[in-house]
All heavy atoms as a GROMACS GRO file, in nm:
protein
  589
    1MET      N    1 -11.369  21.985  10.664
    1MET     CA    2 -11.249  21.945  10.733
    1MET      C    3 -11.227  22.040  10.852
    1MET      O    4 -11.234  22.162  10.837
    1MET     CB    5 -11.128  21.951  10.639
    1MET     CG    6 -10.998  21.913  10.705
    1MET     SD    7 -10.856  21.909  10.595
    1MET     CE    8 -10.823  22.080  10.574
    2ASN      N    9 -11.200  21.984  10.965
    2ASN     CA   10 -11.176  22.063  11.086
    2ASN      C   11 -11.037  22.124  11.077
    2ASN      O   12 -10.936  22.053  11.067
    2ASN     CB   13 -11.188  21.972  11.208
    2ASN     CG   14 -11.178  22.044  11.338
    2ASN    OD1   15 -11.114  22.149  11.346
    2ASN    ND2   16 -11.236  21.988  11.441
    3PRO      N   17 -11.028  22.257  11.083
    3PRO     CA   18 -10.895  22.322  11.074
    3PRO      C   19 -10.797  22.278  11.182
    3PRO      O   20 -10.676  22.284  11.162
    3PRO     CB   21 -10.927  22.472  11.090
    3PRO     CG   22 -11.071  22.485  11.061
    3PRO     CD   23 -11.136  22.353  11.095
    4ALA      N   24 -10.846  22.230  11.294
    4ALA     CA   25 -10.758  22.184  11.400
    4ALA      C   26 -10.676  22.062  11.358
    4ALA      O   27 -10.571  22.035  11.417
    4ALA     CB   28 -10.840  22.150  11.527
    5TYR      N   29 -10.722  21.993  11.257
    5TYR     CA   30 -10.652  21.872  11.210
    5TYR      C   31 -10.570  21.896  11.084
    5TYR      O   32 -10.523  21.800  11.022
    5TYR     CB   33 -10.752  21.760  11.186
    5TYR     CG   34 -10.832  21.724  11.309
    5TYR    CD1   35 -10.970  21.718  11.305
    5TYR    CD2   36 -10.769  21.697  11.429
    5TYR    CE1   37 -11.043  21.685  11.418
    5TYR    CE2   38 -10.841  21.664  11.542
    5TYR     CZ   39 -10.978  21.658  11.535
    5TYR     OH   40 -11.049  21.627  11.647
    6TYR      N   41 -10.550  22.022  11.049
    6TYR     CA   42 -10.480  22.053  10.924
    6TYR      C   43 -10.343  21.985  10.916
    6TYR      O   44 -10.308  21.928  10.812
    6TYR     CB   45 -10.464  22.205  10.907
    6TYR     CG   46 -10.380  22.239  10.786
    6TYR    CD1   47 -10.433  22.233  10.659
    6TYR    CD2   48 -10.245  22.273  10.799
    6TYR    CE1   49 -10.357  22.260  10.547
    6TYR    CE2   50 -10.167  22.301  10.688
    6TYR     CZ   51 -10.224  22.294  10.563
    6TYR     OH   52 -10.147  22.321  10.452
    7GLU      N   53 -10.266  21.989  11.022
    7GLU     CA   54 -10.131  21.930  11.017
    7GLU      C   55 -10.135  21.780  10.994
    7GLU      O   56 -10.049  21.724  10.925
    7GLU     CB   57 -10.051  21.963  11.144
    7GLU     CG   58 -10.004  22.107  11.150
    7GLU     CD   59  -9.921  22.151  11.030
    7GLU    OE1   60  -9.833  22.074  10.985
    7GLU    OE2   61  -9.945  22.262  10.980
    8ILE      N   62 -10.235  21.714  11.047
    8ILE     CA   63 -10.251  21.569  11.022
    8ILE      C   64 -10.283  21.546  10.876
    8ILE      O   65 -10.222  21.460  10.811
    8ILE     CB   66 -10.360  21.510  11.114
    8ILE    CG1   67 -10.316  21.517  11.260
    8ILE    CG2   68 -10.393  21.365  11.072
    8ILE    CD1   69 -10.425  21.486  11.359
    9TYR      N   70 -10.376  21.624  10.821
    9TYR     CA   71 -10.411  21.608  10.679
    9TYR      C   72 -10.294  21.646  10.589
    9TYR      O   73 -10.274  21.585  10.484
    9TYR     CB   74 -10.535  21.690  10.644
    9TYR     CG   75 -10.661  21.628  10.697
    9TYR    CD1   76 -10.737  21.688  10.796
    9TYR    CD2   77 -10.705  21.505  10.647
    9TYR    CE1   78 -10.853  21.629  10.844
    9TYR    CE2   79 -10.821  21.446  10.696
    9TYR     CZ   80 -10.894  21.508  10.793
    9TYR     OH   81 -11.008  21.449  10.841
   10ARG      N   82 -10.214  21.743  10.632
   10ARG     CA   83 -10.095  21.781  10.553
   10ARG      C   84  -9.996  21.666  10.551
   10ARG      O   85  -9.939  21.633  10.446
   10ARG     CB   86 -10.032  21.906  10.615
   10ARG     CG   87  -9.908  21.952  10.542
   10ARG     CD   88  -9.870  22.092  10.587
   10ARG     NE   89  -9.730  22.123  10.568
   10ARG     CZ   90  -9.670  22.136  10.451
   10ARG    NH1   91  -9.739  22.120  10.340
   10ARG    NH2   92  -9.541  22.165  10.443
   11THR      N   93  -9.975  21.602  10.666
   11THR     CA   94  -9.885  21.486  10.672
   11THR      C   95  -9.938  21.374  10.583
   11THR      O   96  -9.860  21.315  10.506
   11THR     CB   97  -9.873  21.436  10.818
   11THR    OG1   98  -9.811  21.539  10.896
   11THR    CG2   99  -9.790  21.309  10.826
   12ILE      N  100 -10.066  21.346  10.589
   12ILE     CA  101 -10.125  21.242  10.504
   12ILE      C  102 -10.102  21.276  10.357
   12ILE      O  103 -10.059  21.191  10.278
   12ILE     CB  104 -10.275  21.225  10.535
   12ILE    CG1  105 -10.295  21.166  10.673
   12ILE    CG2  106 -10.342  21.140  10.428
   12ILE    CD1  107 -10.438  21.172  10.724
   13GLY      N  108 -10.129  21.400  10.320
   13GLY     CA  109 -10.112  21.441  10.180
   13GLY      C  110  -9.970  21.430  10.132
   13GLY      O  111  -9.943  21.381  10.022
   14LEU      N  112  -9.875  21.473  10.215
   14LEU     CA  113  -9.734  21.463  10.178
   14LEU      C  114  -9.691  21.318  10.164
   14LEU      O  115  -9.615  21.282  10.072
   14LEU     CB  116  -9.647  21.533  10.283
   14LEU     CG  117  -9.656  21.685  10.288
   14LEU    CD1  118  -9.583  21.740  10.410
   14LEU    CD2  119  -9.601  21.746  10.160
   15ASN      N  120  -9.740  21.232  10.252
   15ASN     CA  121  -9.706  21.091  10.245
   15ASN      C  122  -9.766  21.025  10.121
   15ASN      O  123  -9.700  20.944  10.055
   15ASN     CB  124  -9.751  21.018  10.370
   15ASN     CG  125  -9.665  21.049  10.489
   15ASN    OD1  126  -9.550  21.089  10.476
   15ASN    ND2  127  -9.718  21.031  10.608
   16ILE      N  128  -9.890  21.059  10.089
   16ILE     CA  129  -9.951  21.002   9.968
   16ILE      C  130  -9.869  21.044   9.847
   16ILE      O  131  -9.837  20.959   9.761
   16ILE     CB  132 -10.098  21.046   9.956
   16ILE    CG1  133 -10.182  20.980  10.063
   16ILE    CG2  134 -10.154  21.015   9.816
   16ILE    CD1  135 -10.324  21.036  10.078
   17ALA      N  136  -9.834  21.171   9.837
   17ALA     CA  137  -9.754  21.218   9.723
   17ALA      C  138  -9.619  21.147   9.719
   17ALA      O  139  -9.573  21.107   9.611
   17ALA     CB  140  -9.736  21.370   9.731
   18TYR      N  141  -9.555  21.130   9.834
   18TYR     CA  142  -9.426  21.063   9.840
   18TYR      C  143  -9.435  20.920   9.787
   18TYR      O  144  -9.358  20.881   9.699
   18TYR     CB  145  -9.373  21.064   9.984
   18TYR     CG  146  -9.247  20.981  10.001
   18TYR    CD1  147  -9.124  21.031   9.961
   18TYR    CD2  148  -9.255  20.853  10.053
   18TYR    CE1  149  -9.010  20.955   9.975
   18TYR    CE2  150  -9.140  20.777  10.067
   18TYR     CZ  151  -9.018  20.826  10.028
   18TYR     OH  152  -8.905  20.750  10.040
   19TYR      N  153  -9.527  20.843   9.842
   19TYR     CA  154  -9.538  20.702   9.801
   19TYR      C  155  -9.590  20.689   9.659
   19TYR      O  156  -9.549  20.596   9.585
   19TYR     CB  157  -9.625  20.622   9.899
   19TYR     CG  158  -9.556  20.600  10.032
   19TYR    CD1  159  -9.600  20.661  10.148
   19TYR    CD2  160  -9.443  20.518  10.040
   19TYR    CE1  161  -9.535  20.642  10.269
   19TYR    CE2  162  -9.377  20.498  10.161
   19TYR     CZ  163  -9.424  20.561  10.275
   19TYR     OH  164  -9.358  20.541  10.394
   20ARG      N  165  -9.676  20.780   9.617
   20ARG     CA  166  -9.725  20.778   9.478
   20ARG      C  167  -9.609  20.800   9.382
   20ARG      O  168  -9.592  20.727   9.284
   20ARG     CB  169  -9.833  20.886   9.461
   20ARG     CG  170  -9.888  20.895   9.320
   20ARG     CD  171  -9.994  21.003   9.308
   20ARG     NE  172  -9.950  21.135   9.349
   20ARG     CZ  173  -9.868  21.213   9.278
   20ARG    NH1  174  -9.819  21.170   9.163
   20ARG    NH2  175  -9.835  21.333   9.322
   21ASN      N  176  -9.526  20.901   9.411
   21ASN     CA  177  -9.410  20.928   9.326
   21ASN      C  178  -9.308  20.815   9.332
   21ASN      O  179  -9.246  20.780   9.231
   21ASN     CB  180  -9.345  21.062   9.366
   21ASN     CG  181  -9.428  21.180   9.322
   21ASN    OD1  182  -9.476  21.182   9.208
   21ASN    ND2  183  -9.445  21.276   9.409
   22LEU      N  184  -9.290  20.756   9.450
   22LEU     CA  185  -9.200  20.643   9.466
   22LEU      C  186  -9.242  20.527   9.376
   22LEU      O  187  -9.156  20.454   9.322
   22LEU     CB  188  -9.198  20.598   9.612
   22LEU     CG  189  -9.092  20.498   9.655
   22LEU    CD1  190  -8.953  20.560   9.644
   22LEU    CD2  191  -9.118  20.452   9.796
   23ARG      N  192  -9.372  20.512   9.355
   23ARG     CA  193  -9.424  20.405   9.270
   23ARG      C  194  -9.433  20.447   9.123
   23ARG      O  195  -9.480  20.371   9.039
   23ARG     CB  196  -9.565  20.363   9.317
   23ARG     CG  197  -9.575  20.320   9.462
   23ARG     CD  198  -9.518  20.182   9.485
   23ARG     NE  199  -9.535  20.140   9.623
   23ARG     CZ  200  -9.438  20.136   9.713
   23ARG    NH1  201  -9.315  20.169   9.681
   23ARG    NH2  202  -9.462  20.097   9.836
   24GLY      N  203  -9.391  20.570   9.093
   24GLY     CA  204  -9.395  20.619   8.955
   24GLY      C  205  -9.537  20.639   8.904
   24GLY      O  206  -9.562  20.621   8.785
   25MET      N  207  -9.625  20.679   8.991
   25MET     CA  208  -9.767  20.690   8.959
   25MET      C  209  -9.808  20.838   8.957
   25MET      O  210  -9.770  20.913   9.046
   25MET     CB  211  -9.847  20.614   9.067
   25MET     CG  212  -9.988  20.587   9.035
   25MET     SD  213 -10.073  20.499   9.171
   25MET     CE  214  -9.976  20.350   9.186
   26SER      N  215  -9.886  20.875   8.858
   26SER     CA  216  -9.939  21.011   8.853
   26SER      C  217 -10.064  21.022   8.941
   26SER      O  218 -10.122  20.920   8.982
   26SER     CB  219  -9.976  21.047   8.709
   26SER     OG  220 -10.088  20.970   8.667
   27GLN      N  221 -10.105  21.144   8.968
   27GLN     CA  222 -10.229  21.163   9.042
   27GLN      C  223 -10.347  21.104   8.966
   27GLN      O  224 -10.435  21.043   9.027
   27GLN     CB  225 -10.256  21.312   9.067
   27GLN     CG  226 -10.164  21.374   9.168
   27GLN     CD  227 -10.192  21.523   9.187
   27GLN    OE1  228 -10.256  21.586   9.103
   27GLN    NE2  229 -10.142  21.577   9.297
   28GLY      N  230 -10.346  21.118   8.836
   28GLY     CA  231 -10.452  21.062   8.753
   28GLY      C  232 -10.456  20.911   8.761
   28GLY      O  233 -10.566  20.851   8.770
   29ALA      N  234 -10.340  20.848   8.757
   29ALA     CA  235 -10.335  20.702   8.764
   29ALA      C  236 -10.385  20.652   8.901
   29ALA      O  237 -10.460  20.555   8.906
   29ALA     CB  238 -10.193  20.652   8.740
   30LEU      N  239 -10.347  20.722   9.008
   30LEU     CA  240 -10.395  20.682   9.139
   30LEU      C  241 -10.546  20.704   9.147
   30LEU      O  242 -10.619  20.618   9.198
   30LEU     CB  243 -10.325  20.761   9.250
   30LEU     CG  244 -10.368  20.730   9.394
   30LEU    CD1  245 -10.348  20.581   9.426
   30LEU    CD2  246 -10.294  20.817   9.493
   31GLY      N  247 -10.592  20.816   9.096
   31GLY     CA  248 -10.735  20.842   9.093
   31GLY      C  249 -10.811  20.734   9.018
   31GLY      O  250 -10.918  20.688   9.063
   32ASP      N  251 -10.758  20.691   8.904
   32ASP     CA  252 -10.821  20.584   8.827
   32ASP      C  253 -10.831  20.454   8.907
   32ASP      O  254 -10.935  20.388   8.907
   32ASP     CB  255 -10.746  20.556   8.697
   32ASP     CG  256 -10.761  20.668   8.594
   32ASP    OD1  257 -10.852  20.752   8.610
   32ASP    OD2  258 -10.682  20.670   8.498
   33LYS      N  259 -10.725  20.421   8.979
   33LYS     CA  260 -10.726  20.300   9.062
   33LYS      C  261 -10.828  20.309   9.176
   33LYS      O  262 -10.879  20.209   9.220
   33LYS     CB  263 -10.586  20.272   9.118
   33LYS     CG  264 -10.485  20.228   9.015
   33LYS     CD  265 -10.349  20.209   9.080
   33LYS     CE  266 -10.247  20.160   8.981
   33LYS     NZ  267 -10.262  20.020   8.945
   34LEU      N  268 -10.851  20.431   9.222
   34LEU     CA  269 -10.942  20.453   9.336
   34LEU      C  270 -11.084  20.489   9.290
   34LEU      O  271 -11.172  20.503   9.373
   34LEU     CB  272 -10.889  20.566   9.424
   34LEU     CG  273 -10.755  20.540   9.491
   34LEU    CD1  274 -10.697  20.671   9.544
   34LEU    CD2  275 -10.772  20.437   9.601
   35ASP      N  276 -11.102  20.508   9.160
   35ASP     CA  277 -11.229  20.551   9.103
   35ASP      C  278 -11.270  20.688   9.157
   35ASP      O  279 -11.386  20.711   9.192
   35ASP     CB  280 -11.339  20.447   9.127
   35ASP     CG  281 -11.456  20.464   9.032
   35ASP    OD1  282 -11.434  20.517   8.921
   35ASP    OD2  283 -11.569  20.427   9.069
   36ILE      N  284 -11.171  20.778   9.168
   36ILE     CA  285 -11.197  20.918   9.203
   36ILE      C  286 -11.124  21.006   9.102
   36ILE      O  287 -11.032  20.961   9.033
   36ILE     CB  288 -11.153  20.953   9.347
   36ILE    CG1  289 -11.001  20.937   9.367
   36ILE    CG2  290 -11.231  20.871   9.450
   36ILE    CD1  291 -10.951  20.983   9.503
   37ASP      N  292 -11.162  21.130   9.094
   37ASP     CA  293 -11.104  21.222   8.998
   37ASP      C  294 -10.962  21.264   9.041
   37ASP      O  295 -10.934  21.274   9.160
   37ASP     CB  296 -11.194  21.346   8.988
   37ASP     CG  297 -11.161  21.430   8.869
   37ASP    OD1  298 -11.194  21.388   8.755
   37ASP    OD2  299 -11.098  21.536   8.887
   38GLN      N  300 -10.878  21.292   8.943
   38GLN     CA  301 -10.742  21.339   8.970
   38GLN      C  302 -10.744  21.463   9.056
   38GLN      O  303 -10.659  21.481   9.145
   38GLN     CB  304 -10.669  21.366   8.838
   38GLN     CG  305 -10.532  21.430   8.852
   38GLN     CD  306 -10.536  21.582   8.860
   38GLN    OE1  307 -10.624  21.646   8.803
   38GLN    NE2  308 -10.442  21.640   8.933
   39SER      N  309 -10.842  21.551   9.034
   39SER     CA  310 -10.847  21.675   9.112
   39SER      C  311 -10.873  21.648   9.260
   39SER      O  312 -10.826  21.720   9.346
   39SER     CB  313 -10.954  21.771   9.057
   39SER     OG  314 -11.083  21.715   9.070
   40HIS      N  315 -10.945  21.538   9.290
   40HIS     CA  316 -10.968  21.502   9.430
   40HIS      C  317 -10.838  21.451   9.493
   40HIS      O  318 -10.809  21.484   9.608
   40HIS     CB  319 -11.080  21.398   9.442
   40HIS     CG  320 -11.128  21.378   9.582
   40HIS    ND1  321 -11.196  21.473   9.651
   40HIS    CD2  322 -11.113  21.272   9.665
   40HIS    CE1  323 -11.223  21.428   9.773
   40HIS    NE2  324 -11.174  21.306   9.783
   41VAL      N  325 -10.762  21.373   9.418
   41VAL     CA  326 -10.631  21.327   9.467
   41VAL      C  327 -10.544  21.450   9.498
   41VAL      O  328 -10.480  21.458   9.603
   41VAL     CB  329 -10.560  21.234   9.366
   41VAL    CG1  330 -10.419  21.201   9.413
   41VAL    CG2  331 -10.642  21.107   9.344
   42SER      N  332 -10.544  21.548   9.408
   42SER     CA  333 -10.467  21.670   9.427
   42SER      C  334 -10.511  21.742   9.555
   42SER      O  335 -10.426  21.787   9.634
   42SER     CB  336 -10.485  21.762   9.307
   42SER     OG  337 -10.421  21.886   9.330
   43LYS      N  338 -10.639  21.754   9.577
   43LYS     CA  339 -10.690  21.822   9.696
   43LYS      C  340 -10.651  21.747   9.824
   43LYS      O  341 -10.618  21.809   9.926
   43LYS     CB  342 -10.842  21.834   9.690
   43LYS     CG  343 -10.890  21.936   9.587
   43LYS     CD  344 -11.040  21.936   9.575
   43LYS     CE  345 -11.084  22.025   9.462
   43LYS     NZ  346 -11.230  22.016   9.441
   44ILE      N  347 -10.652  21.614   9.819
   44ILE     CA  348 -10.607  21.535   9.936
   44ILE      C  349 -10.461  21.561   9.963
   44ILE      O  350 -10.420  21.585  10.076
   44ILE     CB  351 -10.634  21.385   9.913
   44ILE    CG1  352 -10.784  21.355   9.909
   44ILE    CG2  353 -10.565  21.302  10.022
   44ILE    CD1  354 -10.819  21.215   9.861
   45GLU      N  355 -10.378  21.558   9.858
   45GLU     CA  356 -10.235  21.579   9.875
   45GLU      C  357 -10.203  21.720   9.925
   45GLU      O  358 -10.103  21.739   9.994
   45GLU     CB  359 -10.161  21.551   9.743
   45GLU     CG  360 -10.159  21.403   9.709
   45GLU     CD  361 -10.076  21.371   9.586
   45GLU    OE1  362 -10.021  21.464   9.522
   45GLU    OE2  363 -10.067  21.252   9.554
   46ARG      N  364 -10.286  21.818   9.892
   46ARG     CA  365 -10.263  21.956   9.935
   46ARG      C  366 -10.333  21.986  10.067
   46ARG      O  367 -10.327  22.100  10.116
   46ARG     CB  368 -10.313  22.054   9.829
   46ARG     CG  369 -10.230  22.056   9.704
   46ARG     CD  370 -10.280  22.158   9.603
   46ARG     NE  371 -10.404  22.115   9.539
   46ARG     CZ  372 -10.522  22.177   9.552
   46ARG    NH1  373 -10.534  22.286   9.625
   46ARG    NH2  374 -10.629  22.131   9.490
   47ALA      N  375 -10.399  21.888  10.126
   47ALA     CA  376 -10.472  21.904  10.252
   47ALA      C  377 -10.584  22.006  10.237
   47ALA      O  378 -10.620  22.074  10.332
   47ALA     CB  379 -10.379  21.939  10.368
   48ALA      N  380 -10.640  22.015  10.117
   48ALA     CA  381 -10.754  22.104  10.093
   48ALA      C  382 -10.884  22.037  10.132
   48ALA      O  383 -10.985  22.106  10.150
   48ALA     CB  384 -10.756  22.147   9.946
   49VAL      N  385 -10.884  21.905  10.140
   49VAL     CA  386 -11.001  21.828  10.183
   49VAL      C  387 -10.954  21.720  10.280
   49VAL      O  388 -10.838  21.680  10.278
   49VAL     CB  389 -11.077  21.762  10.064
   49VAL    CG1  390 -11.133  21.866   9.969
   49VAL    CG2  391 -10.989  21.662   9.990
   50GLY      N  392 -11.047  21.672  10.360
   50GLY     CA  393 -11.018  21.560  10.448
   50GLY      C  394 -11.031  21.428  10.373
   50GLY      O  395 -11.072  21.425  10.258
   51VAL      N  396 -10.996  21.323  10.440
   51VAL     CA  397 -11.003  21.190  10.378
   51VAL      C  398 -11.062  21.094  10.481
   51VAL      O  399 -11.027  21.098  10.599
   51VAL     CB  400 -10.862  21.144  10.328
   51VAL    CG1  401 -10.763  21.137  10.440
   51VAL    CG2  402 -10.870  21.014  10.253
   52SER      N  403 -11.157  21.010  10.435
   52SER     CA  404 -11.218  20.914  10.526
   52SER      C  405 -11.122  20.799  10.554
   52SER      O  406 -11.025  20.776  10.479
   52SER     CB  407 -11.346  20.858  10.464
   52SER     OG  408 -11.315  20.774  10.353
   53ILE      N  409 -11.150  20.726  10.657
   53ILE     CA  410 -11.069  20.608  10.691
   53ILE      C  411 -11.077  20.506  10.577
   53ILE      O  412 -10.977  20.444  10.539
   53ILE     CB  413 -11.116  20.545  10.823
   53ILE    CG1  414 -11.088  20.640  10.940
   53ILE    CG2  415 -11.047  20.410  10.847
   53ILE    CD1  416 -10.942  20.668  10.967
   54ASP      N  417 -11.196  20.490  10.521
   54ASP     CA  418 -11.214  20.395  10.411
   54ASP      C  419 -11.125  20.432  10.293
   54ASP      O  420 -11.054  20.347  10.237
   54ASP     CB  421 -11.359  20.389  10.364
   54ASP     CG  422 -11.451  20.322  10.463
   54ASP    OD1  423 -11.402  20.255  10.554
   54ASP    OD2  424 -11.574  20.336  10.447
   55LEU      N  425 -11.128  20.559  10.254
   55LEU     CA  426 -11.045  20.604  10.141
   55LEU      C  427 -10.898  20.596  10.176
   55LEU      O  428 -10.816  20.556  10.092
   55LEU     CB  429 -11.085  20.746  10.098
   55LEU     CG  430 -11.011  20.800   9.974
   55LEU    CD1  431 -11.024  20.705   9.855
   55LEU    CD2  432 -11.063  20.939   9.941
   56LEU      N  433 -10.862  20.632  10.297
   56LEU     CA  434 -10.722  20.622  10.341
   56LEU      C  435 -10.671  20.478  10.326
   56LEU      O  436 -10.561  20.455  10.273
   56LEU     CB  437 -10.707  20.668  10.486
   56LEU     CG  438 -10.564  20.666  10.539
   56LEU    CD1  439 -10.487  20.788  10.491
   56LEU    CD2  440 -10.564  20.661  10.689
   57CYS      N  441 -10.751  20.382  10.367
   57CYS     CA  442 -10.714  20.241  10.355
   57CYS      C  443 -10.704  20.198  10.209
   57CYS      O  444 -10.613  20.123  10.172
   57CYS     CB  445 -10.810  20.153  10.432
   57CYS     SG  446 -10.796  20.172  10.610
   58ASP      N  447 -10.796  20.248  10.125
   58ASP     CA  448 -10.790  20.217   9.982
   58ASP      C  449 -10.664  20.275   9.919
   58ASP      O  450 -10.598  20.209   9.838
   58ASP     CB  451 -10.914  20.272   9.910
   58ASP     CG  452 -11.041  20.193   9.937
   58ASP    OD1  453 -11.030  20.080   9.989
   58ASP    OD2  454 -11.150  20.246   9.907
   59ILE      N  455 -10.632  20.398   9.954
   59ILE     CA  456 -10.511  20.462   9.902
   59ILE      C  457 -10.387  20.382   9.944
   59ILE      O  458 -10.300  20.352   9.861
   59ILE     CB  459 -10.501  20.608   9.948
   59ILE    CG1  460 -10.612  20.691   9.884
   59ILE    CG2  461 -10.363  20.666   9.917
   59ILE    CD1  462 -10.626  20.832   9.944
   60ALA      N  463 -10.381  20.347  10.068
   60ALA     CA  464 -10.267  20.269  10.119
   60ALA      C  465 -10.251  20.138  10.042
   60ALA      O  466 -10.142  20.100  10.003
   60ALA     CB  467 -10.283  20.242  10.269
   61ALA      N  468 -10.363  20.070  10.017
   61ALA     CA  469 -10.359  19.943   9.944
   61ALA      C  470 -10.306  19.964   9.802
   61ALA      O  471 -10.222  19.887   9.754
   61ALA     CB  472 -10.496  19.879   9.942
   62LYS      N  473 -10.352  20.069   9.736
   62LYS     CA  474 -10.308  20.096   9.599
   62LYS      C  475 -10.160  20.137   9.595
   62LYS      O  476 -10.092  20.111   9.496
   62LYS     CB  477 -10.392  20.205   9.533
   62LYS     CG  478 -10.540  20.172   9.523
   62LYS     CD  479 -10.567  20.045   9.450
   62LYS     CE  480 -10.718  20.024   9.434
   62LYS     NZ  481 -10.763  19.890   9.456
   63LEU      N  482 -10.112  20.199   9.702
   63LEU     CA  483  -9.973  20.239   9.709
   63LEU      C  484  -9.884  20.131   9.770
   63LEU      O  485  -9.762  20.150   9.782
   63LEU     CB  486  -9.958  20.369   9.788
   63LEU     CG  487 -10.024  20.492   9.724
   63LEU    CD1  488 -10.014  20.612   9.817
   63LEU    CD2  489  -9.963  20.524   9.589
   64ARG      N  490  -9.945  20.020   9.812
   64ARG     CA  491  -9.874  19.906   9.869
   64ARG      C  492  -9.796  19.946   9.995
   64ARG      O  493  -9.678  19.912  10.010
   64ARG     CB  494  -9.785  19.841   9.765
   64ARG     CG  495  -9.861  19.789   9.646
   64ARG     CD  496  -9.779  19.710   9.546
   64ARG     NE  497  -9.646  19.759   9.517
   64ARG     CZ  498  -9.613  19.841   9.418
   64ARG    NH1  499  -9.705  19.887   9.338
   64ARG    NH2  500  -9.489  19.878   9.399
   65VAL      N  501  -9.866  20.017  10.084
   65VAL     CA  502  -9.810  20.053  10.215
   65VAL      C  503  -9.917  20.025  10.320
   65VAL      O  504 -10.036  20.015  10.288
   65VAL     CB  505  -9.765  20.200  10.222
   65VAL    CG1  506  -9.654  20.227  10.124
   65VAL    CG2  507  -9.880  20.296  10.202
   66ALA      N  508  -9.875  20.014  10.444
   66ALA     CA  509  -9.970  20.000  10.553
   66ALA      C  510 -10.035  20.136  10.579
   66ALA      O  511  -9.968  20.240  10.566
   66ALA     CB  512  -9.899  19.951  10.679
   67PRO      N  513 -10.163  20.139  10.614
   67PRO     CA  514 -10.231  20.268  10.638
   67PRO      C  515 -10.156  20.357  10.736
   67PRO      O  516 -10.151  20.481  10.717
   67PRO     CB  517 -10.369  20.227  10.691
   67PRO     CG  518 -10.394  20.094  10.630
   67PRO     CD  519 -10.257  20.027  10.626
   68TYR      N  520 -10.096  20.300  10.841
   68TYR     CA  521 -10.030  20.385  10.939
   68TYR      C  522  -9.914  20.463  10.876
   68TYR      O  523  -9.875  20.569  10.926
   68TYR     CB  524  -9.979  20.302  11.059
   68TYR     CG  525  -9.850  20.230  11.035
   68TYR    CD1  526  -9.728  20.289  11.062
   68TYR    CD2  527  -9.849  20.098  10.988
   68TYR    CE1  528  -9.608  20.222  11.041
   68TYR    CE2  529  -9.731  20.031  10.965
   68TYR     CZ  530  -9.611  20.094  10.992
   68TYR     OH  531  -9.493  20.028  10.970
   69GLN      N  532  -9.857  20.412  10.767
   69GLN     CA  533  -9.744  20.481  10.702
   69GLN      C  534  -9.789  20.614  10.640
   69GLN      O  535  -9.705  20.700  10.617
   69GLN     CB  536  -9.680  20.392  10.597
   69GLN     CG  537  -9.603  20.276  10.659
   69GLN     CD  538  -9.545  20.185  10.556
   69GLN    OE1  539  -9.611  20.097  10.503
   69GLN    NE2  540  -9.419  20.210  10.523
   70LEU      N  541  -9.917  20.628  10.614
   70LEU     CA  542  -9.966  20.755  10.560
   70LEU      C  543  -9.994  20.856  10.670
   70LEU      O  544 -10.013  20.973  10.642
   70LEU     CB  545 -10.094  20.729  10.478
   70LEU     CG  546 -10.077  20.637  10.356
   70LEU    CD1  547 -10.211  20.621  10.284
   70LEU    CD2  548  -9.969  20.688  10.262
   71LEU      N  549  -9.997  20.809  10.795
   71LEU     CA  550 -10.031  20.896  10.906
   71LEU      C  551  -9.910  20.953  10.980
   71LEU      O  552  -9.921  21.054  11.048
   71LEU     CB  553 -10.118  20.818  11.006
   71LEU     CG  554 -10.252  20.771  10.956
   71LEU    CD1  555 -10.316  20.676  11.054
   71LEU    CD2  556 -10.342  20.889  10.928
   72LYS      N  557  -9.797  20.886  10.970
   72LYS     CA  558  -9.681  20.932  11.046
   72LYS      C  559  -9.590  21.018  10.958
   72LYS      O  560  -9.578  20.993  10.838
   72LYS     CB  561  -9.603  20.813  11.104
   72LYS     CG  562  -9.537  20.726  11.000
   72LYS     CD  563  -9.459  20.615  11.068
   72LYS     CE  564  -9.373  20.547  10.960
   72LYS     NZ  565  -9.257  20.485  11.014
   73PRO      N  566  -9.529  21.122  11.017
   73PRO     CA  567  -9.438  21.205  10.939
   73PRO      C  568  -9.323  21.124  10.880
   73PRO      O  569  -9.273  21.031  10.945
   73PRO     CB  570  -9.386  21.307  11.041
   73PRO     CG  571  -9.491  21.309  11.149
   73PRO     CD  572  -9.545  21.167  11.153
   74LEU      N  573  -9.286  21.159  10.759
   74LEU     CA  574  -9.169  21.092  10.696
   74LEU      C  575  -9.044  21.130  10.771
   74LEU      O  576  -9.029  21.242  10.820
   74LEU     CB  577  -9.158  21.134  10.550
   74LEU     CG  578  -9.267  21.084  10.457
   74LEU    CD1  579  -9.257  21.154  10.322
   74LEU    CD2  580  -9.257  20.934  10.439
   75GLU      N  581  -8.953  21.038  10.780
   75GLU     CA  582  -8.828  21.062  10.852
   75GLU      C  583  -8.715  21.091  10.756
   75GLU      O  584  -8.714  21.059  10.647
   75GLU     CB  585  -8.794  20.941  10.939
   75GLU     CG  586  -8.901  20.921  11.042
   75GLU     CD  587  -8.884  20.790  11.119
   75GLU    OE1  588  -8.787  20.716  11.096
   75GLU    OE2  589  -8.968  20.764  11.203
   0.00000   0.00000   0.00000
C-alpha cells in the first residue's frame, strides 16, 4: 500500500466499519460473505492493507451501498 494514499484507505476502512455495523454484521460475517478471513476485513478497516477495486465493489454489494459511498468521508 502506498503511504501517500493512507487517508483514502482510512476513509474506506471507516466507511466499511460504519456500514457493516449499521447492518448489524460482524467482521467475520462480512468476511464469510466475501470469502476472505475476518483478519483481512480487520486490516482493511484499520487501513493496514489496501483494497482492490474488485474487492471494494464486492464489499459495497454485500453492504448494500454504492461503491462511491465507501470512498467519500462520512458527513
